[in-house]
C-alpha positions, 0 to 999 in steps of 0.5 A: 680446771684445777688438777692439784689436790682435787678429783677431776670431774667425772673421773670416778664415773669414767674409772668405774666404767673402765673397771666394770668393763674389765670385770665384764670381760674377765667374766665373759672370758672365764677365770684365769684357771678356767682359761688356762685349762682350755688353752687348746680349745679354739674358743679362747681365741674368739674370746680374746678377740672380743675382749680387744674389740670391746677395749678399743671401742671403749677407748674410742668412745672416751676419746670422742668424749674429750677425756684423756688418760693424761688428765689423771696426771697433775698438770696434764691434759691441756696445752702447756700442761696447765689448767685452763682456769684458776681454781675457786677462791685463789688470791694474789695479794688483794686481788681475787683471781679465782675462776679467771681464765688462763688467757685473762691471767696471762694478759693481767700479768703482762700489764702488771709486769710493765707497771712494777718493773724496777730497773737496776742501777749501777754502782757509781762515783759519789763526788761529794764524799770522793767515794762510791755508791753501791749498785742495786739490782732491779726486779722484773716480774716473771710472767711465766713462773707467776702464771704457773703458780696461779693456775696450779694453786689449790682452791682457797690459797694465796699465791706469791708473784714470782720475780727475777732479780736483774743485776746491775752492769757495774758493782763495787768490784768495778771501783777498787780502792774507793771507800763507801759511806752508805748503801744504796738509798733504794734499799730499806735497810741499814747496817750497824758497824760496831768498832771493838777495841775495848768494852768486852764486858758489855759484848755478851749483853750486846750479843744477847740483845741482837739475838733477841731481835733477830738482828745481825751486824758487822763487828770490827775488832782491833787485831790485838784485841781479837787475839786476847778475846778470841772466844768472843770473836768466835761467838760473834761469827757463831751467832751469824754476825759479820766481822771486818778489820779495825787494824791491828793496833789502835795506838798506831797514828794512821795519819803519819803512816806511809802506805807500807806502814798502813798495809802492814798493820791492816794485814796483821789485823785481818789475819788476827781477826780471821784466826780468832773467828776461824775464818779464811782471811779472804772472808774479812772483807771490810776495813774501818779505820781508827777515828775515821782517818782517811789518807791517800796511804790508807786508801792505797793500802786498803786497795792492795790488801783487797778490802773495802774501806768503810766509813759511816753516815750516822754516828751514835756518838755513844762514846760521849755517853748520851742517855740511852733513850736519847741515843735511840730516838736520835738514830731512829729519827735521823736514819735513812735507807742505806745508812751505815750506823757507827757504835761501840760496845758500851752499856748505853748502847746495849740499853738503847739497842731494843728501842733503836731496832724496834724504832727502825723497824717501825719506819720500815728499815731493817738491820742487816750485815754490811756485806748484805747491805752493799750487795747489789741483790735485793735486801728486805726492801718493801719493793725488793723483799725476798721471802727469806730475810737472810738470803737475797734470792730464792731458787732460780734467782726468784724473789717474792716481794709483798703485793702491797708494794705494787699498790703503793707504787700506783698500781691498782687491780683491774675492775671486775666484769667487763672484757676480763670477767671470769665468764670470759 
């Protein structure tokens, strides 16, 4: 019995009987004015006693008939505060569950929970790159929350199953100083890393192209460039993009620098970017070196500065000025889940962005900021997709992936009829 947005069967009749009974009692006892005028008469006590007897008899009869006044309240009147059966024409993904009993839905969800459970994976060393691979959260079906959502769904509605994210035991914080080259391969997402030391004349067009496609990226401005173009850095952040550090001076030869030299340049660059962006320096969490230089001094400096050293797994080589169409095709064809894609603000990159983004989306890869890609919580994965792309979780850390992931994963809805028919 659905209790949301529907009148309970028989409530109108029962309510009418109660109202008519009350009216009859009022008529039998006289109007309030008449009653007030006869307070001294002994007959009033008998009329009141008769009224109470009639009310008690009516309540007893309704109780024996199985009706409770709690049924007038949504979700009440049954054990657990839930209806005993799904409303008509309710769907969960491709499965029509309308009319299913509460017991059938519960058993179906328990079976489904085993079929779609995805365990978390811890962050772990990447021996090939001498780096770290980020961890990723798992997902488990929240049977209780899903049961409530299905049983409380109004007729003709579609219901999202409710999931809980299960965080890994180890994440990037357990590997300080270790660089990253890519995100977890289970995430159907990539990140654009835009190193900025020049090309400010192309940044407004780049920002407009990204905005038109609803894409957020991570910019790595050089510190002294950020000081000279603070307005552009602030505009990056205003539009929802992430900013990291590309050091302070692109003229510094990092290969020849000791730890102190790298650290001084890095900290100055972080402070310059944060100041231009209007952020606290702690919000600048990532460091991309010039030309991808990697030395023991660079790694030690990044660790001491408390930033994550970031490299890339796919390069647009836009600085070589390839044809924009070729650049887009190459990136779309080569991209893998979790890739970090390097680019710069060049006219060719700006022209290639629409085809690149659309091609990646056709392959099921969304573009997200670096911090979102490296975070362990789910990010727009067909098996781990939150309801809102900008946020990894919903209230109570529940996420709602599309039902297609279950079917693709080998799960099939139970057959109609048999031991789990709606008539059960």
